[in-house]
N, C-alpha and C positions, 0 to 999 in steps of 0.2 A: 507497499500501500505508500502510496505516495499520497503526501498532504501541502494540497497548492494553496493557494492568491489567488482568485480571481480578481476580475477589474476591477468590481465592486468589492475587494474587499473580503470578502465570504469565504470562508475555508472549500474548497475541494476535496473529498481523496479520491484517489485515484487506483483503480482498482488495472495492474497490469497484466496479462494477462495471452494466452494463444487466441486464437481465433477459433481452433475446437471444444475455446469453453465460453460463445457467446451463450447469451442471455436465456430461458427458454422462454417460452412464448412471445421473442421481442416479435418489432415493427418496424421495422424501414421509413423511417422518415425520412433518408435520402441521406447524398452525398453536401458534408460541408465543407471547408477549403476555407485556409488565413495567409497571409505572408506580409512580412513588416520589409522593412530595408533593413541591409545589414547579411555582415556573417559572421561573426562574430558570439563570444561567449557568453549571451546576451540573449540574445536574437530567439533561440530554440526557447526560452521561454516563454521570452513577451511577445511571440508566434503561439507560441499553447494558451497562453491566456488566452488569445479573443480568438483560438478555436475553440476554446474549451465557452467561455462566452458566446458563442453563437451560436453552439451545441445545446447550452440551456436554454437560451432563445426558441429553440423548439421546441424545448421538452424533452429533449435523448436524458437518457439513463443512463448511456452507452456509447461508445465510438468503440469501431468495429476497424481495425485494416487501415488502423493510420500509418502513413507513409512520410518523408522527413523528402524536402532537396530542396539542398545548398547551394546556391549557382551564384558565378564571378562571373559576369558576365562585359568587360574592360570593366566602365566604374560602377556597375550597375550593378550590384551587389542584392542577394537576397533570399532571404527562410521563407520556404513553405509548407505548410501540411495538410495534407488530405486526408477524411476522414469519409465512413458511416457512420451514419450519427441512428443509433434505434431507442427506443420506448420500452422496456418492461416492468411488469407489473412488480415484480420481484424487489426490484432495483430504486423506493423511491428517492432516495433521501443522498444518493450519491452519484456521482458520472462516471462511468467505467470506462475504463480504456481498455477493452481485449484484445 
C-alpha cells in the first residue's frame, strides 16, 4: 500500500498489484490520461496526482494497467500516465492501482 495526497490534500491509499488482481464485479469507466511538463524526480509524483484527481472525478475506485511514458524530444520534456479507470463496489474508500 502507498499513501499519497491528491490535489486537494486528501490522503489516497493506493494498492499496487497485477492485472490479474482486478477488482471483482468492476465496471470500466474509460481511459484516464495525465501529462505534465518535465522529466525529473518530481514529475512522476505530479503526474500521478493529476491522474488520481481525474480518476476520482469519474468515480473510479481502481486504475488498471497504468503505463508511464517519459519523453525527451529536444526542448519538450514530458511525463505522461495512462490507465483504465474502473469502479468496484468492493473498494469504495480507496483508489487502487491494479
